[in-house]
GUTIKE-243993 format. One record per residue (C-alpha): residue in one letter; x, y, z; chain; residue number from 1. Coordinates in Angstrom, 3 decimals, padded with zeros to 6 digits. Example, Ala and Ser with C-alpha at 12.3 -4.5 7.8 and 13.67 -1.06 7.14 Angstrom:
<pt res="a" px="012.300" py="-004.500" pz="007.800" chain="A" n="1"/>
<pt res="s" px="013.670" py="-001.060" pz="007.140" chain="A" n="2"/>
//
This chain:
<pt res="x" px="-007.346" py="-003.375" pz="001.460" chain="A" n="1"/>
<pt res="x" px="-007.070" py="-000.675" pz="004.137" chain="A" n="2"/>
<pt res="x" px="-008.133" py="-000.661" pz="007.745" chain="A" n="3"/>
<pt res="x" px="-010.435" py="002.285" pz="007.022" chain="A" n="4"/>
<pt res="x" px="-011.126" py="004.734" pz="004.225" chain="A" n="5"/>
<pt res="x" px="-011.406" py="007.934" pz="006.274" chain="A" n="6"/>
<pt res="x" px="-008.720" py="009.728" pz="004.259" chain="A" n="7"/>
<pt res="x" px="-009.867" py="008.550" pz="000.809" chain="A" n="8"/>
<pt res="x" px="-011.836" py="011.115" pz="-001.203" chain="A" n="9"/>
<pt res="x" px="-013.665" py="010.008" pz="-004.386" chain="A" n="10"/>
<pt res="x" px="-014.189" py="012.461" pz="-007.252" chain="A" n="11"/>
<pt res="x" px="-011.884" py="015.024" pz="-005.654" chain="A" n="12"/>
<pt res="x" px="-012.203" py="018.452" pz="-007.269" chain="A" n="13"/>
<pt res="x" px="-008.996" py="020.191" pz="-008.364" chain="A" n="14"/>
<pt res="x" px="-008.741" py="023.397" pz="-010.361" chain="A" n="15"/>
<pt res="x" px="-006.248" py="022.918" pz="-013.181" chain="A" n="16"/>
<pt res="x" px="-003.677" py="025.360" pz="-014.564" chain="A" n="17"/>
<pt res="x" px="-006.318" py="026.855" pz="-016.880" chain="A" n="18"/>
<pt res="x" px="-008.676" py="027.560" pz="-013.983" chain="A" n="19"/>
<pt res="x" px="-011.017" py="024.753" pz="-015.016" chain="A" n="20"/>
<pt res="x" px="-012.407" py="022.198" pz="-012.557" chain="A" n="21"/>
<pt res="x" px="-011.036" py="018.695" pz="-012.865" chain="A" n="22"/>
<pt res="x" px="-012.086" py="015.658" pz="-010.858" chain="A" n="23"/>
<pt res="x" px="-009.465" py="013.143" pz="-009.755" chain="A" n="24"/>
<pt res="x" px="-010.949" py="009.642" pz="-009.395" chain="A" n="25"/>
<pt res="x" px="-009.640" py="009.219" pz="-005.837" chain="A" n="26"/>
<pt res="x" px="-007.400" py="011.281" pz="-003.576" chain="A" n="27"/>
<pt res="x" px="-005.859" py="009.807" pz="-000.458" chain="A" n="28"/>
<pt res="x" px="-004.385" py="012.261" pz="002.033" chain="A" n="29"/>
<pt res="x" px="-002.167" py="010.815" pz="004.726" chain="A" n="30"/>
<pt res="x" px="-000.393" py="013.442" pz="006.782" chain="A" n="31"/>
<pt res="x" px="001.358" py="015.830" pz="004.409" chain="A" n="32"/>
<pt res="x" px="001.377" py="013.284" pz="001.568" chain="A" n="33"/>
<pt res="x" px="-001.322" py="013.284" pz="-001.111" chain="A" n="34"/>
<pt res="x" px="-001.936" py="010.534" pz="-003.643" chain="A" n="35"/>
<pt res="x" px="-004.061" py="011.039" pz="-006.750" chain="A" n="36"/>
<pt res="x" px="-005.391" py="007.737" pz="-008.103" chain="A" n="37"/>
<pt res="x" px="-006.572" py="007.806" pz="-011.690" chain="A" n="38"/>
<pt res="x" px="-008.367" py="004.699" pz="-012.961" chain="A" n="39"/>
<pt res="x" px="-007.606" py="004.543" pz="-016.680" chain="A" n="40"/>
<pt res="x" px="-009.687" py="002.473" pz="-019.008" chain="A" n="41"/>
<pt res="x" px="-008.907" py="001.663" pz="-022.605" chain="A" n="42"/>
<pt res="x" px="-012.311" py="002.695" pz="-023.903" chain="A" n="43"/>
<pt res="x" px="-013.447" py="004.842" pz="-026.799" chain="A" n="44"/>
<pt res="x" px="-012.318" py="008.065" pz="-025.114" chain="A" n="45"/>
<pt res="x" px="-008.735" py="006.743" pz="-025.087" chain="A" n="46"/>
<pt res="x" px="-008.821" py="004.985" pz="-028.441" chain="A" n="47"/>
<pt res="x" px="-010.163" py="008.114" pz="-030.142" chain="A" n="48"/>
<pt res="x" px="-007.918" py="010.573" pz="-028.309" chain="A" n="49"/>
<pt res="x" px="-006.276" py="013.155" pz="-030.504" chain="A" n="50"/>
<pt res="x" px="-002.893" py="014.777" pz="-029.871" chain="A" n="51"/>
<pt res="x" px="-004.418" py="017.754" pz="-028.054" chain="A" n="52"/>
<pt res="x" px="-006.385" py="015.637" pz="-025.577" chain="A" n="53"/>
<pt res="x" px="-003.387" py="013.372" pz="-025.029" chain="A" n="54"/>
<pt res="x" px="-001.186" py="016.395" pz="-024.337" chain="A" n="55"/>
<pt res="x" px="-003.787" py="017.856" pz="-021.946" chain="A" n="56"/>
<pt res="x" px="-003.963" py="014.564" pz="-020.028" chain="A" n="57"/>
<pt res="x" px="-000.183" py="014.531" pz="-019.583" chain="A" n="58"/>
<pt res="x" px="-000.180" py="018.192" pz="-018.564" chain="A" n="59"/>
<pt res="x" px="-002.941" py="017.491" pz="-016.031" chain="A" n="60"/>
<pt res="x" px="-000.783" py="014.765" pz="-014.444" chain="A" n="61"/>
<pt res="x" px="002.225" py="017.094" pz="-014.309" chain="A" n="62"/>
<pt res="x" px="000.035" py="019.813" pz="-012.782" chain="A" n="63"/>
<pt res="x" px="-001.171" py="017.398" pz="-010.091" chain="A" n="64"/>
<pt res="x" px="002.456" py="016.580" pz="-009.287" chain="A" n="65"/>
<pt res="x" px="003.291" py="020.283" pz="-009.062" chain="A" n="66"/>
<pt res="x" px="000.307" py="020.681" pz="-006.715" chain="A" n="67"/>
<pt res="x" px="001.899" py="018.093" pz="-004.415" chain="A" n="68"/>
<pt res="x" px="000.111" py="014.917" pz="-005.483" chain="A" n="69"/>
<pt res="x" px="001.817" py="011.618" pz="-006.226" chain="A" n="70"/>
<pt res="x" px="-000.098" py="010.486" pz="-009.296" chain="A" n="71"/>
<pt res="x" px="-000.891" py="006.775" pz="-009.558" chain="A" n="72"/>
<pt res="x" px="-002.438" py="005.424" pz="-012.766" chain="A" n="73"/>
<pt res="x" px="-004.433" py="002.231" pz="-012.276" chain="A" n="74"/>
<pt res="x" px="-005.487" py="000.259" pz="-015.373" chain="A" n="75"/>
<pt res="x" px="-009.203" py="-000.494" pz="-015.276" chain="A" n="76"/>
<pt res="x" px="-008.596" py="-003.862" pz="-016.916" chain="A" n="77"/>
<pt res="x" px="-006.376" py="-004.902" pz="-013.981" chain="A" n="78"/>
<pt res="x" px="-009.086" py="-003.916" pz="-011.503" chain="A" n="79"/>
<pt res="x" px="-011.519" py="-006.098" pz="-013.387" chain="A" n="80"/>
<pt res="x" px="-009.328" py="-009.036" pz="-014.457" chain="A" n="81"/>
<pt res="x" px="-006.611" py="-009.261" pz="-011.787" chain="A" n="82"/>
<pt res="x" px="-007.577" py="-007.220" pz="-008.719" chain="A" n="83"/>
<pt res="x" px="-005.084" py="-009.142" pz="-006.552" chain="A" n="84"/>
<pt res="x" px="-002.229" py="-007.723" pz="-008.660" chain="A" n="85"/>
<pt res="x" px="-003.539" py="-004.184" pz="-008.172" chain="A" n="86"/>
<pt res="x" px="-003.921" py="-004.738" pz="-004.427" chain="A" n="87"/>
<pt res="x" px="-000.410" py="-006.156" pz="-004.142" chain="A" n="88"/>
<pt res="x" px="001.131" py="-003.276" pz="-006.081" chain="A" n="89"/>
<pt res="x" px="-000.764" py="-000.648" pz="-004.092" chain="A" n="90"/>
<pt res="x" px="000.168" py="-002.289" pz="-000.792" chain="A" n="91"/>
<pt res="x" px="003.840" py="-002.254" pz="-001.742" chain="A" n="92"/>
<pt res="x" px="003.636" py="001.376" pz="-002.830" chain="A" n="93"/>
<pt res="x" px="001.580" py="002.680" pz="000.089" chain="A" n="94"/>
<pt res="x" px="002.931" py="000.649" pz="003.008" chain="A" n="95"/>
<pt res="x" px="005.695" py="003.131" pz="003.939" chain="A" n="96"/>
<pt res="x" px="003.055" py="005.860" pz="004.217" chain="A" n="97"/>
<pt res="x" px="000.727" py="003.698" pz="006.264" chain="A" n="98"/>
<pt res="x" px="003.662" py="002.913" pz="008.521" chain="A" n="99"/>
<pt res="x" px="004.061" py="006.647" pz="009.189" chain="A" n="100"/>
<pt res="x" px="000.584" py="006.594" pz="010.690" chain="A" n="101"/>
<pt res="x" px="001.494" py="003.771" pz="013.054" chain="A" n="102"/>
<pt res="x" px="004.305" py="005.805" pz="014.613" chain="A" n="103"/>
<pt res="x" px="001.594" py="007.714" pz="016.453" chain="A" n="104"/>
<pt res="x" px="000.602" py="004.444" pz="018.118" chain="A" n="105"/>
<pt res="x" px="002.899" py="002.775" pz="020.657" chain="A" n="106"/>
<pt res="x" px="001.250" py="-000.614" pz="020.154" chain="A" n="107"/>
<pt res="x" px="004.106" py="-001.729" pz="017.865" chain="A" n="108"/>
<pt res="x" px="007.820" py="-001.121" pz="018.176" chain="A" n="109"/>
<pt res="x" px="009.865" py="000.167" pz="015.246" chain="A" n="110"/>
<pt res="x" px="011.189" py="-003.363" pz="014.620" chain="A" n="111"/>
<pt res="x" px="007.679" py="-004.825" pz="014.748" chain="A" n="112"/>
<pt res="x" px="006.487" py="-002.231" pz="012.213" chain="A" n="113"/>
<pt res="x" px="009.414" py="-003.091" pz="009.921" chain="A" n="114"/>
<pt res="x" px="008.520" py="-006.778" pz="010.128" chain="A" n="115"/>
<pt res="x" px="004.872" py="-005.990" pz="009.366" chain="A" n="116"/>
<pt res="x" px="005.969" py="-003.982" pz="006.313" chain="A" n="117"/>
<pt res="x" px="008.128" py="-006.873" pz="005.103" chain="A" n="118"/>
<pt res="x" px="005.210" py="-009.267" pz="005.569" chain="A" n="119"/>
<pt res="x" px="002.930" py="-007.093" pz="003.455" chain="A" n="120"/>
<pt res="x" px="005.559" py="-006.778" pz="000.710" chain="A" n="121"/>
<pt res="x" px="005.972" py="-010.575" pz="000.819" chain="A" n="122"/>
<pt res="x" px="002.260" py="-011.201" pz="000.266" chain="A" n="123"/>
<pt res="x" px="001.725" py="-012.194" pz="003.871" chain="A" n="124"/>
<pt res="x" px="004.351" py="-014.891" pz="004.396" chain="A" n="125"/>
<pt res="x" px="007.778" py="-014.395" pz="005.926" chain="A" n="126"/>
<pt res="x" px="010.561" py="-016.750" pz="006.962" chain="A" n="127"/>
<pt res="x" px="012.713" py="-016.020" pz="010.026" chain="A" n="128"/>
<pt res="x" px="015.931" py="-016.468" pz="008.021" chain="A" n="129"/>
<pt res="x" px="014.770" py="-013.776" pz="005.574" chain="A" n="130"/>
<pt res="x" px="014.189" py="-011.362" pz="008.459" chain="A" n="131"/>
<pt res="x" px="017.671" py="-012.090" pz="009.829" chain="A" n="132"/>
<pt res="x" px="019.196" py="-011.354" pz="006.415" chain="A" n="133"/>
<pt res="x" px="017.055" py="-008.353" pz="005.477" chain="A" n="134"/>
<pt res="x" px="017.125" py="-006.607" pz="008.848" chain="A" n="135"/>
<pt res="x" px="020.612" py="-007.706" pz="009.880" chain="A" n="136"/>
<pt res="x" px="019.517" py="-008.806" pz="013.340" chain="A" n="137"/>
<pt res="x" px="020.180" py="-011.838" pz="015.504" chain="A" n="138"/>
<pt res="x" px="017.927" py="-014.919" pz="015.029" chain="A" n="139"/>
<pt res="x" px="016.989" py="-014.792" pz="018.730" chain="A" n="140"/>
<pt res="x" px="015.739" py="-011.228" pz="018.285" chain="A" n="141"/>
<pt res="x" px="013.635" py="-012.374" pz="015.333" chain="A" n="142"/>
<pt res="x" px="012.144" py="-015.241" pz="017.357" chain="A" n="143"/>
<pt res="x" px="011.340" py="-012.942" pz="020.289" chain="A" n="144"/>
<pt res="x" px="009.772" py="-010.271" pz="018.084" chain="A" n="145"/>
<pt res="x" px="007.768" py="-012.814" pz="016.085" chain="A" n="146"/>
<pt res="x" px="006.525" py="-014.391" pz="019.319" chain="A" n="147"/>
<pt res="x" px="005.271" py="-010.963" pz="020.469" chain="A" n="148"/>
<pt res="x" px="003.594" py="-010.316" pz="017.115" chain="A" n="149"/>
<pt res="x" px="001.937" py="-013.754" pz="017.295" chain="A" n="150"/>
<pt res="x" px="000.635" py="-012.886" pz="020.774" chain="A" n="151"/>
<pt res="x" px="-000.738" py="-009.625" pz="019.358" chain="A" n="152"/>
<pt res="x" px="-002.565" py="-011.658" pz="016.712" chain="A" n="153"/>
<pt res="x" px="-000.620" py="-010.310" pz="013.729" chain="A" n="154"/>
<pt res="x" px="000.983" py="-013.638" pz="012.696" chain="A" n="155"/>
<pt res="x" px="000.341" py="-017.370" pz="012.866" chain="A" n="156"/>
<pt res="x" px="003.439" py="-019.600" pz="013.056" chain="A" n="157"/>
<pt res="x" px="003.614" py="-022.353" pz="010.440" chain="A" n="158"/>
<pt res="x" px="005.497" py="-025.421" pz="011.658" chain="A" n="159"/>
<pt res="x" px="007.463" py="-027.612" pz="009.226" chain="A" n="160"/>
<pt res="x" px="006.350" py="-031.221" pz="008.913" chain="A" n="161"/>
<pt res="x" px="009.893" py="-032.556" pz="009.091" chain="A" n="162"/>
<pt res="x" px="011.543" py="-030.865" pz="012.037" chain="A" n="163"/>
<pt res="x" px="008.596" py="-029.548" pz="014.021" chain="A" n="164"/>
<pt res="x" px="010.132" py="-026.044" pz="014.015" chain="A" n="165"/>
<pt res="x" px="008.582" py="-022.825" pz="012.812" chain="A" n="166"/>
<pt res="x" px="009.586" py="-022.457" pz="009.165" chain="A" n="167"/>
<pt res="x" px="007.553" py="-019.347" pz="008.335" chain="A" n="168"/>
<pt res="x" px="004.839" py="-017.038" pz="009.604" chain="A" n="169"/>
<pt res="x" px="001.575" py="-016.013" pz="007.995" chain="A" n="170"/>
<pt res="x" px="000.521" py="-012.399" pz="008.387" chain="A" n="171"/>
<pt res="x" px="-003.061" py="-012.012" pz="009.602" chain="A" n="172"/>
<pt res="x" px="-004.829" py="-009.215" pz="007.732" chain="A" n="173"/>
<pt res="x" px="-007.270" py="-007.281" pz="009.872" chain="A" n="174"/>
<pt res="x" px="-009.815" py="-004.780" pz="008.615" chain="A" n="175"/>
<pt res="x" px="-010.444" py="-003.641" pz="012.185" chain="A" n="176"/>
<pt res="x" px="-006.829" py="-002.537" pz="012.590" chain="A" n="177"/>
<pt res="x" px="-006.848" py="001.096" pz="011.471" chain="A" n="178"/>
<pt res="x" px="-003.074" py="001.519" pz="011.362" chain="A" n="179"/>
<pt res="x" px="-001.974" py="-001.471" pz="009.313" chain="A" n="180"/>
<pt res="x" px="-003.115" py="-003.614" pz="006.404" chain="A" n="181"/>
//
């Protein structure tokens, strides 16, 4: 899902408000932003949870937020049964923070980064008319920018069968690209 996992820390140790160690499933630190990912299963430990344990779990999440983490609960069943949904949701949530990392790199202009973000939110397909409407820019600017992104290997134009014109673009995911999806 990401270009690299350098900033992802599994079983990240945090000391809770009681001074006890607690391990977050995954922590992702990007710049000054920290995400705490908790994979939550619906197993016996949840089904048999009493009020005290339930309260402690909620307090732990609040404590993580106080400590500066954005807490993300991921249902285990979704990881197992519909991983594409989890990936899509995480991409939509995390893309603005990944885009912050690309500002360090002059390879893409601000407009190109915005278009890449829209493509990720749109599950990889975008239409020029949607870019015109969403970004409020001229169609010629969209064509020029999309042509540059195609040359950079980020999109493939898809030509309509009827008119022979580009009707949409497919975003090309690259695991070797460390800044983007």
